[in-house]
C-alpha positions in Angstrom: 0.0 0.0 0.0 1.3 3.5 -0.9 2.4 5.8 1.9 -0.2 8.4 0.7 -2.9 5.8 1.5 -1.5 4.9 4.9 -1.2 8.5 6.0 -4.2 10.3 4.5 -7.1 11.9 6.4 -10.8 12.1 5.7 -10.4 15.9 5.3 -10.1 17.3 1.8 -6.4 17.8 0.8 -6.9 21.6 0.5 -8.4 21.8 4.0 -5.9 19.7 6.1 -3.8 22.7 7.1 -6.8 24.9 8.0 -8.4 22.0 10.0 -5.3 21.4 12.0 -4.8 25.1 12.7 -8.5 25.5 13.8 -8.1 22.4 16.1 -5.0 23.7 17.7 -6.5 27.2 18.1 -9.1 25.7 20.4 -6.4 24.8 22.9 -4.4 28.0 22.9 -6.5 29.5 25.8 -6.3 27.1 28.7 -8.1 29.3 31.3 -11.7 28.7 32.4 -13.1 30.4 29.2 -10.9 28.2 27.1 -11.9 25.0 28.8 -15.6 25.9 28.7 -15.3 26.7 25.0 -13.9 23.2 24.4 -16.5 21.6 26.5 -19.2 23.4 24.6 -17.8 22.2 21.3 -16.6 18.7 22.5 -18.5 16.8 19.7 -17.0 19.0 17.0 -13.5 18.8 18.6 -13.6 15.0 18.7 -14.9 14.8 15.1 -12.2 17.1 13.8 -9.5 15.2 15.6 -10.5 11.7 14.3 -11.0 13.0 10.8 -7.3 13.9 10.9 -5.7 11.0 12.8 -7.7 7.9 12.1 -5.3 6.6 9.4 -2.3 7.5 11.4 -3.7 5.3 14.3 -4.4 2.4 11.9 -0.9 2.6 10.6 0.8 2.7 13.9 -1.7 1.2 16.4 -3.8 -1.2 14.5 -7.6 -1.2 14.7 -7.8 -1.2 18.5 -7.3 2.4 19.6 -6.6 1.9 23.4 -4.2 0.7 26.0 -4.3 -2.5 28.1 -3.1 -4.1 31.3 0.1 -6.0 30.3 1.8 -8.8 32.1 5.5 -9.6 31.9 6.2 -11.5 28.7 2.8 -10.7 27.2 2.7 -9.2 23.7 1.2 -5.7 23.1 -1.6 -6.9 20.9 -2.4 -9.8 23.2 -2.7 -7.3 26.1 -5.2 -5.2 24.2 -7.3 -8.3 23.4 -7.3 -9.4 27.0 -8.3 -5.9 28.1 -11.4 -6.1 25.8 -12.4 -9.6 26.8 -12.1 -8.7 30.5 -15.0 -6.3 29.9 -17.0 -9.1 28.1 -16.5 -11.3 31.1 -17.4 -8.6 33.6 -20.6 -7.9 31.7 -21.2 -11.7 31.4 -22.1 -11.2 27.7 -24.0 -14.1 26.2 -24.9 -15.4 22.8 -27.7 -13.3 21.3 -27.6 -10.5 23.8 -27.8 -7.0 22.4 -24.9 -4.7 23.5 -23.9 -1.1 22.9 -20.3 -0.1 22.1 -20.1 3.6 23.0 -17.5 5.5 20.9 -16.6 2.3 18.9 -13.9 3.7 16.7 -13.3 1.5 13.6 -14.8 -1.5 15.4 -11.7 -3.4 16.5 -13.0 -4.2 20.0 -16.5 -4.8 18.7 -15.2 -7.5 16.4 -13.2 -9.3 19.1 -16.0 -9.1 21.7 -18.6 -10.4 19.2 -16.4 -13.3 18.2 -15.7 -14.1 21.9 -19.2 -13.8 23.3 -21.6 -14.3 20.4 -23.5 -11.2 21.3 -25.0 -8.6 18.9 -23.1 -5.3 19.1 -24.2 -1.8 17.9 -21.4 0.6 17.7 -22.0 4.4 18.3 -19.8 6.9 16.4 -20.2 10.4 15.0 -17.5 9.8 12.4 -18.8 8.5 9.0 -15.2 8.0 8.0 -14.4 5.6 10.9 -17.7 3.8 10.3 -16.9 3.2 6.7 -13.5 1.8 7.8 -15.3 -0.3 10.4 -17.7 -1.7 7.9 -14.8 -2.9 5.8 -13.3 -4.7 8.8 -16.6 -6.3 9.7 -17.2 -7.5 6.1 -13.7 -9.1 6.1 -14.4 -10.9 9.4 -17.9 -12.0 8.1 -19.6 -10.5 11.2 -22.3 -8.5 9.4 -25.1 -10.2 11.3 -23.5 -9.5 14.7 -21.9 -6.1 14.3 -23.5 -2.8 13.1 -23.0 0.9 13.5 -25.2 4.0 14.2 -23.8 7.4 13.2 -25.0 9.9 15.7 -24.3 12.3 18.5 -24.0 10.0 21.6 -25.8 12.6 23.7 -29.0 11.9 21.7 -28.9 8.4 20.3 -31.8 7.6 17.9 -32.5 4.3 19.6 -35.4 2.8 21.6 -35.4 3.1 25.3 -34.7 -0.1 27.3 -33.7 -1.9 24.2 -30.2 -3.1 25.1 -29.0 -5.8 27.5 -25.5 -4.5 28.2 -23.2 -1.6 27.2 -19.5 -0.8 27.3 -17.1 2.1 26.5 -13.4 1.7 25.9 -11.5 5.0 26.5 -14.2 7.0 24.8 -16.1 8.7 27.6 -13.3 11.1 28.5 -14.3 13.0 25.3 -17.5 13.9 27.1 -15.5 15.2 30.1 -17.7 17.4 32.2 -20.8 16.2 30.3 -20.3 12.6 31.3 -23.5 12.8 33.4 -25.5 13.6 30.3 -23.9 10.8 28.3 -24.4 8.3 31.1 -28.1 9.3 31.4 -28.5 8.5 27.7 -26.9 5.1 28.1 -29.1 4.5 31.2 -32.1 5.3 29.1 -31.2 2.7 26.5 -30.5 -0.2 28.9 -33.1 -2.6 30.2 -33.7 -2.6 34.0 -30.9 -4.4 35.9 -28.5 -4.2 32.9 -24.7 -3.8 33.3 -22.5 -1.1 31.8 -18.7 -1.3 32.0 -15.8 0.7 30.7 -12.4 2.3 30.9 -12.0 6.0 31.4 -9.0 8.4 31.3 -8.5 10.4 34.5 -5.9 12.2 36.6 -4.8 10.4 39.7 -4.4 11.6 43.3 -0.7 12.2 42.5 -1.6 15.0 40.2 -0.7 18.4 41.7 -2.9 21.2 40.3 -0.4 23.9 41.4 2.5 22.1 39.8 3.3 23.8 36.4 4.9 20.6 35.0 1.9 18.6 35.8 -0.3 21.2 34.2 1.9 21.1 31.1 1.6 17.3 30.9 -2.1 17.4 31.4 -2.5 20.0 28.6 -0.3 17.9 26.3 -2.6 14.9 26.8 -5.6 17.0 26.1 -4.5 18.7 22.9 -2.9 15.5 21.6 -6.1 13.5 22.2 -9.0 15.9 21.7 -10.0 16.0 25.4 -11.7 19.2 26.7 -10.7 18.8 30.3 -9.2 15.8 32.2 -10.6 15.3 35.7 -10.6 12.7 38.5 -12.0 9.3 39.3 -14.6 10.8 41.6 -15.9 12.9 38.8 -16.6 9.6 36.8 -18.3 7.8 39.7 -20.3 10.8 40.7 -21.6 11.2 37.1 -22.5 7.5 37.0 -24.4 7.7 40.2 -26.2 10.9 39.2 -27.3 9.2 36.0 -29.0 6.6 38.2 -26.4 3.7 38.1 -25.3 1.7 41.0 -21.5 1.5 41.1 -20.4 -2.1 41.6 -16.7 -1.7 41.0 -14.3 1.1 40.2 -10.5 0.9 40.3 -7.4 2.0 38.4 -6.2 -1.0 36.5 -2.9 0.7 35.5 -1.6 -0.6 38.8 -2.1 -4.1 37.6 0.5 -3.9 34.8 3.8 -5.6 35.4 6.4 -3.0 36.4 8.5 -4.1 33.4 5.6 -3.6 31.0 3.7 -0.4 32.0 0.8 0.6 29.8 2.8 3.4 28.2 5.8 1.2 27.3 5.0 1.1 23.5 5.1 4.9 23.4 8.4 5.0 25.4 10.1 2.5 23.1 10.4 -1.2 22.5 11.4 -3.1 19.5 9.8 -6.5 19.5 7.7 -5.8 16.4 7.5 -3.4 13.5 4.3 -2.0 15.0 5.9 -1.2 18.3 8.9 0.5 16.6 6.4 2.7 14.7 4.9 3.8 18.0 8.2 4.5 19.7 10.2 7.8 19.8 12.5 6.5 17.1 9.5 5.6 14.9 7.8 8.9 15.5 11.0 10.8 14.6 11.3 8.8 11.4 7.7 9.5 10.5 8.1 13.2 11.2 11.1 13.4 8.9 9.4 11.4 6.2 6.3 13.5 6.3 8.4 16.7 6.1 9.9 15.4 2.9 6.6 14.2 1.4 4.9 17.4 2.3 7.7 19.5 0.8 7.6 17.7 -2.5 3.8 17.9 -2.4 3.1 14.1 -2.3 1.1 14.7 0.9 -1.0 17.8 1.5 0.2 20.7 3.6 -0.7 20.2 7.2 0.0 16.4 7.3 3.2 16.9 9.3 1.3 19.0 11.8 -1.1 16.1 12.4 1.9 13.9 13.2 3.2 16.6 15.6 -0.1 16.5 17.5 0.3 12.7 17.9 3.9 13.2 19.1 2.7 15.7 21.7 0.2 13.1 22.9 2.8 10.3 23.0 5.4 12.3 24.9 2.8 13.7 27.4 1.4 10.2 28.0 4.8 8.7 28.8 5.6 11.5 31.2 2.2 11.2 32.9 2.6 7.4 33.2 6.1 7.7 34.6 5.0 10.2 37.2 1.7 8.2 37.8 -0.4 11.4 37.6 -2.7 9.9 35.0 -4.4 6.6 34.0 -6.0 5.5 30.8 -7.8 2.6 32.4 -10.0 3.6 35.3 -12.3 0.6 35.2 -15.9 0.8 36.2 -18.8 -1.6 36.4 -22.2 -0.3 37.1 -25.8 -1.5 37.1 -29.0 0.2 36.0 -30.6 0.5 39.4 -31.9 3.3 41.6 -33.3 6.8 40.9 -31.9 9.5 38.7 -30.6 12.4 40.9 -31.0 16.0 40.1 
């Protein structure tokens, strides 16, 4: 496959540069007004980001856009698969049950969980580009009867109330940030009484120091590099779940369960056991940055493509720093049940 096909975006070639510039502009002001502006436009922010980076992710990360608990001696891809199947087991997914995948990306986890459990999965996504990619993967896996997509705003999903048996979200809900309660209420509406909902969220940890300039810089790097309006804390997640009406059964930071030799951020820090991991490493990112500079200079790739790569480099470096200082986790695990009354 040509490099131009591996590193394209869903944005028109003439609009890549302006789209990147507009995206970055949203993060220049990091005071209260700036954060509130990003929160107000969170859906647009997320859509812009994934329109730019999806093919970069597929090239370097594969079709599973998330991290995973990794044991010593375990391969990176195996750890991602185990991370997904852990949710399926916690939800006790069964053959024929109907399940929601909130923020499904290109459908990588959906495919693995459907194969494993036999359940029927509906993926929610506001990106037509990612959905088209996902449909290709599902067709290749011959899972058209078990996996499907709905393109919509997840704050207002055009689906019947109490029509799903289970739901999960893998590192998608932090895009809702301070609007998690609204999102969780919508998920609550769609689930049958007594149903389970599980997921992984991105949050700061108790080691994060709000008055520490370095910590604030790292936090902002994660946000701008991953289209997040405002990272917050585990308590914000559990409070939003409870306010939506869910009973919290479990909530813990699973990053602590990684082997010390294979922390969740290791692929971004650098390891060389596969071509995929080399691509994700600092060396791989530097090679890609230089390659894109050349290809953009000779106009093989549109202007702005290099800046997309720079955004992902910011994300990678900030995530490694946050992981090393243990001020952030990408895997706050929660398991909740639809039970109780919605609180005001």
